[in-house]
C-alpha positions in Angstrom: -12.0 42.1 14.1 -13.6 38.6 14.0 -11.9 37.8 10.7 -8.5 38.8 12.1 -9.1 36.7 15.2 -10.0 33.7 13.1 -6.9 34.2 11.0 -4.8 34.4 14.1 -6.3 31.3 15.6 -5.8 29.4 12.3 -2.1 30.5 12.2 -1.6 29.4 15.8 -3.2 26.0 15.2 -1.1 25.6 12.1 2.0 26.4 14.0 1.1 24.1 16.9 0.4 21.3 14.4 3.8 21.8 12.7 5.6 21.8 16.1 3.9 18.6 17.0 4.9 17.1 13.6 8.5 18.3 14.1 8.6 16.7 17.6 7.4 13.5 16.1 9.9 13.7 13.3 12.8 14.2 15.7 11.8 11.2 17.8 11.9 8.9 14.8 14.9 6.7 14.4 14.2 6.7 10.6 15.6 9.5 8.6 13.6 11.5 6.1 13.1 15.1 4.7 12.0 17.7 7.3 8.3 18.3 7.1 6.9 21.7 6.3 3.9 23.3 8.1 0.4 22.0 7.1 1.5 19.9 4.1 4.4 18.0 5.6 6.5 16.6 2.7 3.5 16.9 0.3 5.4 19.1 -2.1 7.8 16.2 -2.9 4.9 14.1 -4.1 2.6 16.7 -5.8 4.1 15.6 -9.1 2.9 13.8 -12.2 2.6 10.0 -12.1 5.6 9.8 -14.3 7.8 11.7 -11.8 6.4 9.8 -8.7 8.7 6.7 -8.9 11.8 8.7 -9.7 11.1 11.1 -6.7 10.8 8.1 -4.4 14.1 6.7 -5.8 15.8 10.0 -5.2 14.7 10.2 -1.6 15.8 6.6 -1.0 19.2 7.4 -2.5 19.5 10.3 0.0 17.9 8.8 3.1 18.3 5.0 2.7 16.0 2.0 2.0 13.7 2.8 4.9 12.8 6.5 5.2 10.1 8.6 6.7 7.8 11.2 5.1 4.7 13.1 6.2 1.7 13.8 4.0 -0.2 16.6 5.8 0.2 15.3 9.4 0.1 11.6 8.4 3.3 9.6 9.0 4.6 7.2 6.4 7.6 4.9 6.2 8.7 4.3 2.6 10.4 0.9 2.3 12.7 -0.7 -0.3 14.3 -3.2 2.1 13.6 -6.9 1.7 14.1 -7.8 5.4 11.7 -5.1 6.5 9.3 -6.3 3.8 9.6 -9.9 5.1 8.9 -8.8 8.7 5.8 -6.8 7.6 4.2 -9.2 5.1 5.0 -12.5 6.9 3.1 -11.3 10.0 -0.5 -12.2 10.6 -0.7 -9.0 12.7 0.1 -6.4 10.1 -2.8 -7.0 7.6 -4.7 -3.8 7.6 -4.3 -1.8 4.3 -3.0 1.7 4.5 -4.9 5.0 4.5 -4.4 5.5 0.7 -6.8 2.6 0.0 -9.7 4.7 1.4 -9.6 6.5 -2.0 -10.6 3.3 -3.7 -13.8 2.8 -1.6 -16.1 4.8 -3.9 -15.3 2.2 -6.5 -14.5 -1.0 -4.6 -16.2 -0.5 -1.3 -15.1 -3.1 1.2 -14.2 -5.8 -1.3 -11.3 -8.2 -0.6 -8.6 -5.6 -1.6 -9.7 -2.9 0.8 -11.5 -4.9 3.6 -10.1 -5.2 7.0 -10.6 -7.1 10.2 -13.2 -9.9 10.4 -14.8 -8.9 7.1 -11.5 -9.6 5.3 -10.8 -12.8 7.1 -14.3 -14.2 6.5 -14.4 -13.3 2.8 -10.8 -14.5 2.2 -11.6 -17.9 3.6 -14.9 -18.0 1.9 -13.5 -17.1 -1.6 -10.2 -18.9 -1.7 -11.7 -22.3 -2.8 -13.2 -20.7 -5.9 -9.6 -20.3 -7.3 -8.5 -23.8 -6.4 -6.6 -25.6 -9.1 -9.5 -27.9 -9.7 -11.5 -24.8 -10.7 -8.6 -23.2 -12.6 -8.4 -26.2 -15.0 -11.8 -25.3 -16.3 -10.5 -21.8 -17.3 -7.9 -23.1 -19.8 -10.3 -23.4 -22.8 -11.6 -19.9 -22.0 -8.1 -18.4 -22.0 -7.2 -20.3 -25.1 -10.3 -19.2 -27.0 -9.6 -15.5 -26.1 -5.9 -15.9 -27.0 -6.9 -17.2 -30.4 -9.1 -14.1 -30.9 -6.3 -11.9 -29.8 -3.8 -13.5 -32.2 -6.2 -12.9 -35.1 -6.4 -9.2 -34.2 -2.6 -9.0 -33.9 -2.1 -10.8 -37.2 -3.7 -7.8 -38.9 -1.2 -5.5 -37.3 1.9 -7.7 -37.7 3.5 -6.0 -40.6 6.5 -4.4 -38.8 4.7 -1.3 -37.7 5.0 -0.1 -34.1 1.9 -1.2 -32.1 0.7 0.1 -28.7 -0.3 -3.3 -27.3 -1.6 -2.3 -23.9 -5.2 -1.5 -24.9 -5.4 -4.6 -27.1 -4.2 -6.9 -24.3 -6.5 -5.2 -21.8 -9.6 -6.2 -23.8 -8.4 -9.8 -24.0 -7.8 -9.8 -20.2 -11.2 -8.4 -19.6 -12.8 -11.1 -21.6 -10.8 -13.7 -19.7 -11.9 -12.6 -16.2 -15.6 -12.0 -17.1 -16.0 -15.3 -19.0 -14.1 -17.5 -16.6 -14.6 -16.3 -13.0 -17.9 -14.5 -13.6 -19.4 -16.8 -16.2 -20.5 -14.0 -18.5 -19.2 -13.6 -22.1 -18.8 -9.8 -22.8 -17.0 -10.1 -26.1 -14.8 -7.1 -25.1 -12.3 -7.8 -27.8 -14.8 -6.8 -30.5 -15.2 -3.4 -28.8 -12.0 -1.5 -29.4 -13.4 1.5 -27.6 -14.4 -0.3 -24.4 -16.0 2.2 -22.0 -15.1 -0.1 -19.1 -11.4 -0.2 -19.8 -11.3 3.6 -20.3 -13.2 4.1 -17.1 -10.8 1.9 -15.2 -7.8 3.9 -16.5 -9.6 7.2 -15.6 -10.4 6.3 -12.0 -7.0 4.8 -11.6 -5.4 8.1 -12.6 -7.7 10.0 -10.3 -7.2 7.7 -7.3 -3.4 7.7 -7.7 -3.5 11.6 -7.9 -5.3 11.7 -4.6 -2.8 9.3 -3.0 0.1 11.6 -4.1 -1.4 15.0 -3.6 -2.1 16.1 0.0 -4.6 18.7 -1.1 -6.7 16.4 -3.3 -6.7 13.9 -0.4 -9.0 16.2 1.4 -12.6 15.4 0.4 -13.8 18.9 0.8 -11.2 20.1 -1.8 -11.5 17.2 -4.1 -15.2 17.6 -4.3 -14.8 21.1 -5.7 -12.5 20.0 -8.6 -13.4 18.7 -12.0 -11.9 15.4 -11.0 -14.9 14.6 -8.8 -17.2 14.8 -11.9 -14.9 12.6 -13.9 -14.8 10.1 -11.0 -18.6 10.0 -10.8 -18.9 9.5 -14.6 -16.4 6.6 -14.4 -18.1 5.0 -11.5 -21.4 5.0 -13.4 -19.7 3.0 -16.2 -17.9 0.6 -13.8 -20.8 -0.1 -11.4 -23.1 -0.3 -14.4 -20.9 -2.9 -16.1 -20.7 -4.9 -12.8 -24.5 -4.8 -12.5 -24.7 -6.1 -16.1 -22.4 -9.0 -15.2 -24.3 -9.9 -12.0 -27.7 -9.7 -13.7 -26.6 -11.8 -16.7 -25.3 -14.6 -14.3 -28.5 -14.4 -12.2 -30.6 -14.9 -15.4 -28.5 -18.0 -16.3 -28.9 -19.4 -12.7 -32.6 -18.9 -12.9 -32.8 -20.5 -16.3 -31.0 -23.6 -15.0 -33.2 -23.6 -11.9 -30.2 -23.6 -9.5 -31.2 -22.8 -6.0 -28.1 -23.6 -3.8 -24.5 -24.5 -4.0 -24.8 -28.2 -3.3 -21.5 -29.6 -4.6 -19.3 -27.6 -2.2 -16.3 -29.7 -0.8 -13.0 -29.2 1.0 -11.3 -28.8 -2.4 -13.6 -26.1 -3.7 -16.7 -25.9 -5.9 -16.7 -28.0 -9.0 -18.8 -25.5 -10.9 -16.3 -23.5 -13.1 -18.2 -20.3 -12.4 -17.7 -20.8 -8.7 -16.7 -17.3 -7.7 -19.8 -15.4 -8.8 -22.2 -18.3 -8.2 -20.9 -18.7 -4.7 -21.5 -15.0 -4.0 -25.0 -15.2 -5.4 -26.2 -18.4 -3.8 -24.2 -19.1 -0.6 -24.8 -17.9 2.9 -22.5 -16.6 5.6 -23.8 -17.1 9.2 -27.1 -18.2 7.8 -27.7 -15.1 5.7 -27.4 -14.5 1.9 -24.7 -11.9 1.0 -26.4 -8.6 0.3 -26.3 -7.1 -3.2 -23.9 -4.3 -2.2 -21.3 -6.7 -0.9 -21.6 -8.9 -4.0 -21.1 -5.7 -6.1 -18.0 -4.8 -4.1 -16.4 -8.2 -4.5 -17.2 -8.4 -8.2 -15.8 -4.9 -8.8 -12.6 -5.9 -7.0 -12.1 -9.1 -9.0 -13.1 -7.4 -12.3 -10.3 -4.8 -11.6 -7.7 -7.0 -10.2 -8.4 -9.8 -12.6 -8.0 -7.8 -15.8 -5.9 -4.7 -15.2 -3.0 -6.3 -13.4 -2.8 -9.2 -15.8 -3.0 -6.9 -18.8 0.0 -5.0 -17.4 1.9 -8.2 -16.8 1.4 -9.6 -20.3 2.1 -6.2 -21.9 5.4 -5.6 -20.2 6.6 -9.2 -20.7 6.0 -8.8 -24.4 7.9 -5.5 -24.3 10.9 -7.2 -22.6 10.8 -10.0 -25.1 10.8 -7.7 -28.1 14.3 -6.7 -27.1 15.6 -10.3 -26.8 15.3 -12.6 -29.8 17.4 -15.2 -28.1 14.9 -15.5 -25.2 12.0 -15.6 -27.7 13.8 -18.5 -29.4 14.2 -20.4 -26.1 10.5 -20.0 -25.3 9.6 -21.2 -28.8 11.9 -24.2 -28.5 10.3 -25.1 -25.1 6.9 -24.9 -26.8 8.1 -27.3 -29.6 9.4 -29.7 -27.0 5.9 -29.8 -25.5 3.7 -29.6 -28.7 6.0 -31.3 -31.2 4.7 -30.8 -34.8 1.3 -29.7 -33.7 2.1 -26.1 -32.6 -1.4 -24.9 -33.3 -2.9 -27.1 -30.6 -4.1 -25.5 -27.4 -2.3 -26.5 -24.2 -3.7 -28.6 -21.4 -3.5 -27.6 -17.8 -0.7 -30.1 -17.2 1.3 -28.8 -20.2 1.2 -25.3 -18.7 3.1 -26.7 -15.7 5.8 -27.9 -18.1 6.5 -24.4 -19.3 9.3 -23.8 -16.8 11.4 -21.5 -18.9 8.4 -19.3 -19.8 7.6 -19.0 -16.2 11.1 -17.7 -15.4 10.7 -15.2 -18.2 7.4 -14.0 -16.8 8.9 -13.7 -13.3 11.8 -11.7 -14.6 9.5 -9.3 -16.5 7.4 -8.9 -13.3 10.6 -8.1 -11.4 11.4 -5.2 -13.7 7.8 -4.2 -14.3 5.6 -5.3 -11.4 2.0 -4.9 -12.2 1.4 -3.3 -8.8 4.5 -1.1 -8.1 3.5 0.0 -4.6 1.4 -1.5 -1.7 0.6 0.0 1.7 -0.1 -1.3 5.2 -1.1 0.5 8.3 0.5 -0.3 11.7 -2.2 0.3 14.3 0.0 -0.4 17.3 3.7 0.4 17.9 5.9 -2.5 16.7 9.5 -3.5 16.0 9.9 -4.6 12.4 13.3 -6.0 11.3 15.0 -3.8 13.9 13.1 -0.6 13.0 10.8 0.9 15.7 7.5 1.8 14.0 5.1 4.1 16.0 1.4 3.4 16.1 -0.7 4.8 13.2 2.1 4.7 10.7 1.4 3.8 7.1 4.1 1.6 5.5 4.5 1.9 1.7 6.4 -0.9 0.1 8.2 0.3 -3.1 8.1 -3.0 -4.9 9.2 -1.4 -8.2 12.5 -0.1 -6.8 13.2 -3.0 -4.4 13.1 -5.5 -7.2 15.7 -3.3 -9.1 18.0 -3.2 -6.1 21.6 -4.1 -7.2 22.3 -5.5 -3.7 19.6 -8.1 -4.3 19.8 -8.6 -8.1 23.2 -8.2 -9.8 23.0 -5.9 -12.8 19.3 -5.3 -12.1 18.5 -3.7 -15.4 19.6 -6.7 -17.4 16.8 -9.0 -18.4 17.9 -12.5 -17.2 15.2 -15.1 -16.7 17.8 -17.5 -15.3 17.7 -15.5 -12.0 14.5 -17.5 -11.3 16.0 -20.9 -11.9 15.0 -23.1 -8.9 18.6 -23.6 -8.0 19.1 -19.8 -7.2 18.7 -18.9 -3.5 17.6 -15.5 -2.3 15.2 -13.9 0.2 11.7 -15.0 -0.9 10.5 -11.4 0.0 12.8 -9.7 -2.5 10.4 -10.6 -5.4 6.8 -9.8 -4.5 4.7 -8.8 -7.5 1.8 -10.7 -6.0 2.6 -9.4 -2.5 3.3 -12.2 0.1 2.2 -13.6 3.4 -1.4 -13.9 4.7 -2.6 -11.1 2.5 -1.0 -12.1 -0.8 -2.9 -12.0 -4.1 -5.7 -14.6 -4.1 -5.6 -14.8 -7.9 -1.8 -15.3 -8.5 -2.2 -18.8 -10.0 -5.1 -17.5 -12.1 -2.9 -14.7 -13.4 0.2 -16.9 -14.0 -1.9 -19.4 -16.0 -3.4 -16.5 -18.1 0.0 -15.0 -18.7 1.5 -18.3 -19.8 -1.3 -19.1 -22.3 -1.4 -15.6 -23.8 2.4 -15.1 -24.1 3.1 -18.7 -25.3 0.3 -18.3 -28.0 1.8 -15.0 -29.2 5.4 -16.4 -29.3 4.3 -19.5 -31.3 2.8 -17.2 -34.0 4.9 -14.0 -34.0 8.4 -12.6 -33.9 8.5 -9.6 -31.6 10.8 -6.7 -32.5 11.8 -3.6 -30.6 9.8 -0.4 -31.6 12.5 1.9 -30.3 10.1 3.7 -27.9 10.8 3.4 -24.2 7.7 3.5 -22.0 7.1 6.5 -19.7 6.3 4.6 -16.6 3.5 5.8 -14.4 2.7 4.6 -10.9 -1.1 4.6 -11.0 -2.9 1.8 -9.2 -1.1 -0.5 -11.6 2.1 0.1 -13.6 1.2 1.9 -16.9 3.0 3.9 -19.5 1.9 7.4 -20.4 3.1 7.0 -24.0 1.9 3.4 -24.5 3.9 0.2 -24.6 5.1 -0.4 -28.2 6.4 -3.4 -30.0 6.7 -4.5 -33.6 5.5 -7.9 -34.8 6.0 -10.2 -37.8 4.3 -13.6 -38.4 6.6 -16.6 -37.9 5.3 -18.2 -41.1 
């Protein structure tokens, strides 16, 4: 009798919840699929990572560039509209990250990516000077050294065979971020089976699955699955690697007998390892940053500083493999800068002269943005670009599809770097691979510099050829491919 009563109560509560969801759905002025009891529209998104982006595109084709969905009882607006995007990202009011970012907290805690409120404002202001261009100039030799190591590895594979370049590029990107921003040389490129890189991919897959699947989003259910054990194992590797980086830098600081950051100025810290040193030595409101907060910020920068740039470099090379004429233009631009000494490393000022290469990178990031989706939470009812958004709505910006919108970019699937010539006018918020507004990517200049050095170095030494294998794109935390990203390479000489 008690069991039947409990079942009856559960059914009634489920029905009441659904009726409440339906009332909310009918009041919205934004169309979307009708939610089902308990799961909302969760069945649409309980798909593989390869199907996720196509499903979102299919719903946009049916309901428009701004449409509503419900995951369980949580309300979302899915957005592909550049004017809505501008209204959201340009505002200093809508800066709280969406509910999905909670799934990152076991890994990143309240680092800069996931932090909100005063914590985010304080740390953003605190860390911005560490990536000032005066600091970035010191990273050029590091990036060049690691590009030279990468080129030697690629030379052994440059015999016309198809190469999956993503894992190779990922190791170079990891060396770049740890040696430059963290001041610790990990020599990841000598470790072709990097546990750290594999752990990042593992936890990215798990986190993205929880973002898509309404059932896995529930901690009580997730904790009963094998994914929880896999996540815990990955976290041991990731947090262990971070601790190793922090401990190594602390030993170096102690060896040099450095006690405080004394050369802080309005233009940043002159020390080239400013980011980690600042976290370890400086104070906020008279107190040293505690170890857990340091770990969270380092984890955040280790992830964002290597995985996103690896994706950007990889997909740019993939695009170039299909366009010999564009490779030739990049090569000729390099010759105009370096003359007969093409083996010389670039200077910081010479990187600024690589205008055509920058257009190429921007066009590749248009088609293959490293972060295909971002999310914000609207805590109070607001009007955004003429759309009424109720309080407690999460907004998902589909950067991937917006940047392929034919209303914004003519013939969007054609690879045309000239779209980004300075003479071309368009809404600045139609291209946002680094997000935009107050909460844009703090490391975008770092990333662009790394992409230029790595891609220019490869084009100077290799011809890229298509491998005939199209990537099976997957929307994890970054844009990946389930079957790898393949190109063929041949030495230029």
